[in-house]
SEFIZA-3560 file (N, C-alpha, C; in Angstrom, 3 decimals):
REM SEFIZA-3560
<numar><xx>208.766</xx><yy>37.912</yy><zz>39.091</zz><atom>N</atom></numar>
<numar><xx>207.963</xx><yy>37.891</yy><zz>38.104</zz><atom>CA</atom></numar>
<numar><xx>207.510</xx><yy>39.218</yy><zz>37.178</zz><atom>C</atom></numar>
<numar><xx>207.683</xx><yy>39.129</yy><zz>35.843</zz><atom>N</atom></numar>
<numar><xx>207.548</xx><yy>40.673</yy><zz>35.444</zz><atom>CA</atom></numar>
<numar><xx>205.817</xx><yy>40.531</yy><zz>34.953</zz><atom>C</atom></numar>
<numar><xx>205.192</xx><yy>41.893</yy><zz>34.742</zz><atom>N</atom></numar>
<numar><xx>203.691</xx><yy>41.319</yy><zz>34.924</zz><atom>CA</atom></numar>
<numar><xx>203.644</xx><yy>41.040</yy><zz>33.467</zz><atom>C</atom></numar>
<numar><xx>204.589</xx><yy>40.914</yy><zz>32.603</zz><atom>N</atom></numar>
<numar><xx>204.394</xx><yy>40.758</yy><zz>31.068</zz><atom>CA</atom></numar>
<numar><xx>204.349</xx><yy>38.927</yy><zz>31.203</zz><atom>C</atom></numar>
<numar><xx>204.814</xx><yy>38.307</yy><zz>31.989</zz><atom>N</atom></numar>
<numar><xx>205.091</xx><yy>36.869</yy><zz>32.063</zz><atom>CA</atom></numar>
<numar><xx>203.906</xx><yy>36.024</yy><zz>33.079</zz><atom>C</atom></numar>
<numar><xx>202.928</xx><yy>36.656</yy><zz>33.285</zz><atom>N</atom></numar>
<numar><xx>201.838</xx><yy>36.058</yy><zz>33.786</zz><atom>CA</atom></numar>
<numar><xx>200.506</xx><yy>36.340</yy><zz>33.343</zz><atom>C</atom></numar>
<numar><xx>199.346</xx><yy>35.269</yy><zz>33.574</zz><atom>N</atom></numar>
<numar><xx>198.133</xx><yy>35.798</yy><zz>32.876</zz><atom>CA</atom></numar>
<numar><xx>197.233</xx><yy>36.006</yy><zz>34.017</zz><atom>C</atom></numar>
<numar><xx>196.028</xx><yy>36.056</yy><zz>33.926</zz><atom>N</atom></numar>
<numar><xx>194.828</xx><yy>36.223</yy><zz>34.844</zz><atom>CA</atom></numar>
<numar><xx>194.793</xx><yy>35.262</yy><zz>35.728</zz><atom>C</atom></numar>
<numar><xx>195.128</xx><yy>33.843</yy><zz>35.483</zz><atom>N</atom></numar>
<numar><xx>194.929</xx><yy>32.667</yy><zz>36.139</zz><atom>CA</atom></numar>
<numar><xx>196.265</xx><yy>32.105</yy><zz>36.978</zz><atom>C</atom></numar>
<numar><xx>197.455</xx><yy>33.495</yy><zz>37.073</zz><atom>N</atom></numar>
<numar><xx>198.634</xx><yy>33.247</yy><zz>37.684</zz><atom>CA</atom></numar>
<numar><xx>198.388</xx><yy>33.244</yy><zz>39.137</zz><atom>C</atom></numar>
<numar><xx>199.004</xx><yy>32.693</yy><zz>40.065</zz><atom>N</atom></numar>
<numar><xx>198.977</xx><yy>33.010</yy><zz>41.695</zz><atom>CA</atom></numar>
<numar><xx>200.030</xx><yy>33.979</yy><zz>42.023</zz><atom>C</atom></numar>
<numar><xx>199.579</xx><yy>35.280</yy><zz>42.279</zz><atom>N</atom></numar>
<numar><xx>200.945</xx><yy>36.291</yy><zz>42.344</zz><atom>CA</atom></numar>
<numar><xx>201.381</xx><yy>36.151</yy><zz>43.916</zz><atom>C</atom></numar>
<numar><xx>202.696</xx><yy>36.694</yy><zz>44.091</zz><atom>N</atom></numar>
<numar><xx>202.912</xx><yy>36.827</yy><zz>45.565</zz><atom>CA</atom></numar>
<numar><xx>202.117</xx><yy>38.400</yy><zz>46.096</zz><atom>C</atom></numar>
<numar><xx>202.167</xx><yy>38.805</yy><zz>47.154</zz><atom>N</atom></numar>
<numar><xx>201.643</xx><yy>40.209</yy><zz>47.226</zz><atom>CA</atom></numar>
<numar><xx>202.765</xx><yy>41.329</yy><zz>46.721</zz><atom>C</atom></numar>
<numar><xx>203.741</xx><yy>41.172</yy><zz>46.548</zz><atom>N</atom></numar>
<numar><xx>204.911</xx><yy>41.783</yy><zz>46.123</zz><atom>CA</atom></numar>
<numar><xx>204.769</xx><yy>42.271</yy><zz>44.463</zz><atom>C</atom></numar>
<numar><xx>204.291</xx><yy>40.869</yy><zz>43.873</zz><atom>N</atom></numar>
<numar><xx>203.946</xx><yy>40.918</yy><zz>42.208</zz><atom>CA</atom></numar>
<numar><xx>202.769</xx><yy>41.527</yy><zz>41.945</zz><atom>C</atom></numar>
<numar><xx>201.508</xx><yy>41.354</yy><zz>42.942</zz><atom>N</atom></numar>
<numar><xx>200.223</xx><yy>41.771</yy><zz>42.685</zz><atom>CA</atom></numar>
<numar><xx>200.263</xx><yy>43.229</yy><zz>42.949</zz><atom>C</atom></numar>
<numar><xx>201.286</xx><yy>43.773</yy><zz>44.117</zz><atom>N</atom></numar>
<numar><xx>201.382</xx><yy>45.025</yy><zz>44.306</zz><atom>CA</atom></numar>
<numar><xx>201.724</xx><yy>45.940</yy><zz>42.911</zz><atom>C</atom></numar>
<numar><xx>202.884</xx><yy>45.227</yy><zz>42.449</zz><atom>N</atom></numar>
<numar><xx>203.651</xx><yy>45.945</yy><zz>40.998</zz><atom>CA</atom></numar>
<numar><xx>202.284</xx><yy>45.879</yy><zz>39.782</zz><atom>C</atom></numar>
<numar><xx>201.547</xx><yy>44.720</yy><zz>40.007</zz><atom>N</atom></numar>
<numar><xx>200.426</xx><yy>44.674</yy><zz>38.884</zz><atom>CA</atom></numar>
<numar><xx>199.194</xx><yy>45.673</yy><zz>39.054</zz><atom>C</atom></numar>
<numar><xx>199.102</xx><yy>46.251</yy><zz>40.205</zz><atom>N</atom></numar>
<numar><xx>198.006</xx><yy>47.271</yy><zz>40.265</zz><atom>CA</atom></numar>
<numar><xx>198.696</xx><yy>48.910</yy><zz>40.939</zz><atom>C</atom></numar>
<numar><xx>200.139</xx><yy>48.575</yy><zz>40.831</zz><atom>N</atom></numar>
<numar><xx>200.635</xx><yy>49.795</yy><zz>40.855</zz><atom>CA</atom></numar>
<numar><xx>200.669</xx><yy>50.326</yy><zz>42.360</zz><atom>C</atom></numar>
<numar><xx>200.732</xx><yy>49.608</yy><zz>43.370</zz><atom>N</atom></numar>
<numar><xx>200.953</xx><yy>49.671</yy><zz>45.089</zz><atom>CA</atom></numar>
<numar><xx>201.973</xx><yy>48.826</yy><zz>45.259</zz><atom>C</atom></numar>
<numar><xx>202.334</xx><yy>49.382</yy><zz>46.622</zz><atom>N</atom></numar>
<numar><xx>203.540</xx><yy>48.712</yy><zz>47.566</zz><atom>CA</atom></numar>
<numar><xx>203.057</xx><yy>47.275</yy><zz>48.114</zz><atom>C</atom></numar>
<numar><xx>204.201</xx><yy>46.432</yy><zz>48.122</zz><atom>N</atom></numar>
<numar><xx>203.842</xx><yy>45.163</yy><zz>48.690</zz><atom>CA</atom></numar>
<numar><xx>202.903</xx><yy>45.830</yy><zz>50.474</zz><atom>C</atom></numar>
<numar><xx>203.734</xx><yy>46.415</yy><zz>51.026</zz><atom>N</atom></numar>
<numar><xx>202.901</xx><yy>46.779</yy><zz>52.485</zz><atom>CA</atom></numar>
<numar><xx>201.701</xx><yy>47.363</yy><zz>51.950</zz><atom>C</atom></numar>
<numar><xx>201.291</xx><yy>47.953</yy><zz>50.991</zz><atom>N</atom></numar>
<numar><xx>199.758</xx><yy>48.486</yy><zz>50.877</zz><atom>CA</atom></numar>
<numar><xx>199.155</xx><yy>47.332</yy><zz>50.675</zz><atom>C</atom></numar>
<numar><xx>199.386</xx><yy>46.212</yy><zz>49.844</zz><atom>N</atom></numar>
<numar><xx>198.849</xx><yy>45.100</yy><zz>49.876</zz><atom>CA</atom></numar>
<numar><xx>198.507</xx><yy>44.018</yy><zz>51.015</zz><atom>C</atom></numar>
<numar><xx>199.750</xx><yy>43.852</yy><zz>51.490</zz><atom>N</atom></numar>
<numar><xx>199.789</xx><yy>43.099</yy><zz>52.902</zz><atom>CA</atom></numar>
<numar><xx>198.764</xx><yy>43.692</yy><zz>53.776</zz><atom>C</atom></numar>
<numar><xx>198.339</xx><yy>45.257</yy><zz>54.192</zz><atom>N</atom></numar>
<numar><xx>197.586</xx><yy>45.942</yy><zz>54.960</zz><atom>CA</atom></numar>
<numar><xx>196.120</xx><yy>45.570</yy><zz>54.647</zz><atom>C</atom></numar>
<numar><xx>195.937</xx><yy>45.051</yy><zz>53.297</zz><atom>N</atom></numar>
<numar><xx>194.371</xx><yy>45.168</yy><zz>52.926</zz><atom>CA</atom></numar>
<numar><xx>194.486</xx><yy>43.585</yy><zz>52.468</zz><atom>C</atom></numar>
<numar><xx>195.138</xx><yy>42.646</yy><zz>52.853</zz><atom>N</atom></numar>
<numar><xx>194.856</xx><yy>41.220</yy><zz>52.554</zz><atom>CA</atom></numar>
<numar><xx>193.239</xx><yy>40.553</yy><zz>52.880</zz><atom>C</atom></numar>
<numar><xx>193.385</xx><yy>41.221</yy><zz>54.330</zz><atom>N</atom></numar>
<numar><xx>191.854</xx><yy>40.361</yy><zz>54.791</zz><atom>CA</atom></numar>
<numar><xx>190.404</xx><yy>40.961</yy><zz>53.909</zz><atom>C</atom></numar>
<numar><xx>190.811</xx><yy>42.173</yy><zz>52.802</zz><atom>N</atom></numar>
<numar><xx>189.650</xx><yy>42.748</yy><zz>52.332</zz><atom>CA</atom></numar>
<numar><xx>189.467</xx><yy>42.455</yy><zz>50.946</zz><atom>C</atom></numar>
<numar><xx>191.062</xx><yy>42.127</yy><zz>50.263</zz><atom>N</atom></numar>
<numar><xx>191.276</xx><yy>41.968</yy><zz>49.120</zz><atom>CA</atom></numar>
<numar><xx>190.250</xx><yy>40.662</yy><zz>48.474</zz><atom>C</atom></numar>
<numar><xx>189.776</xx><yy>40.318</yy><zz>47.616</zz><atom>N</atom></numar>
<numar><xx>189.310</xx><yy>39.274</yy><zz>47.038</zz><atom>CA</atom></numar>
<numar><xx>190.521</xx><yy>38.395</yy><zz>45.798</zz><atom>C</atom></numar>
<numar><xx>190.210</xx><yy>37.200</yy><zz>46.455</zz><atom>N</atom></numar>
<numar><xx>191.378</xx><yy>36.431</yy><zz>45.665</zz><atom>CA</atom></numar>
<numar><xx>192.398</xx><yy>35.974</yy><zz>46.183</zz><atom>C</atom></numar>
<numar><xx>192.410</xx><yy>36.387</yy><zz>47.832</zz><atom>N</atom></numar>
<numar><xx>193.653</xx><yy>35.991</yy><zz>48.524</zz><atom>CA</atom></numar>
<numar><xx>193.673</xx><yy>34.607</yy><zz>48.762</zz><atom>C</atom></numar>
<numar><xx>194.726</xx><yy>33.745</yy><zz>48.814</zz><atom>N</atom></numar>
<numar><xx>195.027</xx><yy>32.352</yy><zz>48.989</zz><atom>CA</atom></numar>
<numar><xx>195.646</xx><yy>32.521</yy><zz>50.002</zz><atom>C</atom></numar>
<numar><xx>195.617</xx><yy>31.940</yy><zz>51.357</zz><atom>N</atom></numar>
<numar><xx>196.677</xx><yy>31.586</yy><zz>52.421</zz><atom>CA</atom></numar>
<numar><xx>196.205</xx><yy>30.373</yy><zz>52.586</zz><atom>C</atom></numar>
<numar><xx>197.792</xx><yy>29.734</yy><zz>52.267</zz><atom>N</atom></numar>
<numar><xx>198.159</xx><yy>28.312</yy><zz>52.830</zz><atom>CA</atom></numar>
<numar><xx>198.584</xx><yy>28.389</yy><zz>53.997</zz><atom>C</atom></numar>
<numar><xx>199.641</xx><yy>29.467</yy><zz>54.304</zz><atom>N</atom></numar>
<numar><xx>200.230</xx><yy>29.699</yy><zz>55.823</zz><atom>CA</atom></numar>
<numar><xx>200.298</xx><yy>30.876</yy><zz>55.919</zz><atom>C</atom></numar>
<numar><xx>200.745</xx><yy>31.235</yy><zz>57.156</zz><atom>N</atom></numar>
<numar><xx>200.946</xx><yy>33.106</yy><zz>57.216</zz><atom>CA</atom></numar>
<numar><xx>202.039</xx><yy>33.453</yy><zz>56.260</zz><atom>C</atom></numar>
<numar><xx>202.937</xx><yy>32.514</yy><zz>56.036</zz><atom>N</atom></numar>
<numar><xx>204.025</xx><yy>33.289</yy><zz>55.099</zz><atom>CA</atom></numar>
<numar><xx>203.766</xx><yy>32.790</yy><zz>53.526</zz><atom>C</atom></numar>
<numar><xx>202.879</xx><yy>31.800</yy><zz>53.253</zz><atom>N</atom></numar>
<numar><xx>202.698</xx><yy>31.534</yy><zz>52.091</zz><atom>CA</atom></numar>
<numar><xx>201.445</xx><yy>32.269</yy><zz>51.226</zz><atom>C</atom></numar>
<numar><xx>201.421</xx><yy>33.161</yy><zz>50.870</zz><atom>N</atom></numar>
<numar><xx>200.294</xx><yy>33.842</yy><zz>50.389</zz><atom>CA</atom></numar>
<numar><xx>200.122</xx><yy>34.149</yy><zz>48.827</zz><atom>C</atom></numar>
<numar><xx>199.260</xx><yy>33.888</yy><zz>48.405</zz><atom>N</atom></numar>
<numar><xx>199.033</xx><yy>34.277</yy><zz>46.889</zz><atom>CA</atom></numar>
<numar><xx>197.678</xx><yy>35.293</yy><zz>46.397</zz><atom>C</atom></numar>
<numar><xx>197.482</xx><yy>35.523</yy><zz>45.385</zz><atom>N</atom></numar>
<numar><xx>196.549</xx><yy>35.941</yy><zz>44.852</zz><atom>CA</atom></numar>
<numar><xx>195.885</xx><yy>35.975</yy><zz>43.647</zz><atom>C</atom></numar>
<numar><xx>194.918</xx><yy>35.351</yy><zz>43.290</zz><atom>N</atom></numar>
<numar><xx>194.685</xx><yy>35.482</yy><zz>41.900</zz><atom>CA</atom></numar>
<numar><xx>193.768</xx><yy>36.474</yy><zz>41.457</zz><atom>C</atom></numar>
<numar><xx>194.821</xx><yy>36.537</yy><zz>40.465</zz><atom>N</atom></numar>
<numar><xx>194.332</xx><yy>38.214</yy><zz>39.785</zz><atom>CA</atom></numar>
<numar><xx>192.893</xx><yy>38.238</yy><zz>39.049</zz><atom>C</atom></numar>
<numar><xx>192.633</xx><yy>36.746</yy><zz>38.470</zz><atom>N</atom></numar>
<numar><xx>191.205</xx><yy>36.752</yy><zz>37.859</zz><atom>CA</atom></numar>
<numar><xx>189.881</xx><yy>37.097</yy><zz>38.793</zz><atom>C</atom></numar>
<numar><xx>190.344</xx><yy>36.409</yy><zz>40.051</zz><atom>N</atom></numar>
<numar><xx>189.233</xx><yy>36.643</yy><zz>41.187</zz><atom>CA</atom></numar>
<numar><xx>188.861</xx><yy>38.015</yy><zz>41.692</zz><atom>C</atom></numar>
<numar><xx>190.236</xx><yy>38.450</yy><zz>41.674</zz><atom>N</atom></numar>
<numar><xx>190.564</xx><yy>39.967</yy><zz>42.138</zz><atom>CA</atom></numar>
<numar><xx>189.402</xx><yy>40.742</yy><zz>41.364</zz><atom>C</atom></numar>
<numar><xx>189.678</xx><yy>40.757</yy><zz>39.982</zz><atom>N</atom></numar>
<numar><xx>188.928</xx><yy>41.380</yy><zz>39.000</zz><atom>CA</atom></numar>
<numar><xx>187.642</xx><yy>41.290</yy><zz>38.727</zz><atom>C</atom></numar>
<numar><xx>187.116</xx><yy>40.122</yy><zz>38.816</zz><atom>N</atom></numar>
<numar><xx>185.771</xx><yy>39.587</yy><zz>38.888</zz><atom>CA</atom></numar>
<numar><xx>185.057</xx><yy>40.309</yy><zz>40.032</zz><atom>C</atom></numar>
<numar><xx>185.434</xx><yy>40.032</yy><zz>41.076</zz><atom>N</atom></numar>
<numar><xx>184.795</xx><yy>40.526</yy><zz>42.468</zz><atom>CA</atom></numar>
<numar><xx>184.712</xx><yy>42.047</yy><zz>42.584</zz><atom>C</atom></numar>
<numar><xx>186.054</xx><yy>42.854</yy><zz>42.366</zz><atom>N</atom></numar>
<numar><xx>185.716</xx><yy>44.308</yy><zz>42.207</zz><atom>CA</atom></numar>
<numar><xx>185.008</xx><yy>44.990</yy><zz>41.238</zz><atom>C</atom></numar>
<numar><xx>185.058</xx><yy>44.012</yy><zz>39.862</zz><atom>N</atom></numar>
<numar><xx>184.038</xx><yy>44.733</yy><zz>38.659</zz><atom>CA</atom></numar>
<numar><xx>182.989</xx><yy>44.031</yy><zz>38.554</zz><atom>C</atom></numar>
<numar><xx>182.643</xx><yy>43.007</yy><zz>39.657</zz><atom>N</atom></numar>
<numar><xx>181.248</xx><yy>42.458</yy><zz>39.848</zz><atom>CA</atom></numar>
<numar><xx>180.837</xx><yy>42.092</yy><zz>38.734</zz><atom>C</atom></numar>
<numar><xx>181.492</xx><yy>41.162</yy><zz>38.054</zz><atom>N</atom></numar>
<numar><xx>181.472</xx><yy>40.475</yy><zz>36.756</zz><atom>CA</atom></numar>
<numar><xx>181.811</xx><yy>38.876</yy><zz>37.152</zz><atom>C</atom></numar>
<numar><xx>181.143</xx><yy>37.796</yy><zz>36.467</zz><atom>N</atom></numar>
<numar><xx>181.018</xx><yy>36.757</yy><zz>36.468</zz><atom>CA</atom></numar>
<numar><xx>179.557</xx><yy>35.780</yy><zz>36.847</zz><atom>C</atom></numar>
<numar><xx>179.677</xx><yy>34.630</yy><zz>37.302</zz><atom>N</atom></numar>
<numar><xx>178.631</xx><yy>33.849</yy><zz>37.581</zz><atom>CA</atom></numar>
<numar><xx>177.813</xx><yy>34.383</yy><zz>38.576</zz><atom>C</atom></numar>
<numar><xx>177.901</xx><yy>35.140</yy><zz>39.203</zz><atom>N</atom></numar>
<numar><xx>177.137</xx><yy>35.665</yy><zz>40.599</zz><atom>CA</atom></numar>
<numar><xx>176.968</xx><yy>37.005</yy><zz>40.224</zz><atom>C</atom></numar>
<numar><xx>177.307</xx><yy>37.291</yy><zz>39.151</zz><atom>N</atom></numar>
<numar><xx>176.580</xx><yy>39.056</yy><zz>38.754</zz><atom>CA</atom></numar>
<numar><xx>175.365</xx><yy>38.784</yy><zz>37.965</zz><atom>C</atom></numar>
<numar><xx>174.827</xx><yy>39.933</yy><zz>38.253</zz><atom>N</atom></numar>
<numar><xx>173.324</xx><yy>39.690</yy><zz>37.338</zz><atom>CA</atom></numar>
<numar><xx>173.658</xx><yy>40.230</yy><zz>35.956</zz><atom>C</atom></numar>
<numar><xx>172.724</xx><yy>39.873</yy><zz>34.991</zz><atom>N</atom></numar>
<numar><xx>173.370</xx><yy>39.956</yy><zz>33.282</zz><atom>CA</atom></numar>
<numar><xx>172.555</xx><yy>41.422</yy><zz>33.108</zz><atom>C</atom></numar>
//
């Protein structure tokens, strides 16, 4: 998937997410346990939700103070 073909509510593979943030897939995989927005359906089926990642990293959304 090209970064132009998804929106913030897409579910990205670790490789796609890595391209989106400018890192390698191995960098992303090493940090899966600490990245916000990671959805693990199984050991092999991992997706990352970009909107959740950004909201948590930027501390915006429902839980953030105004």
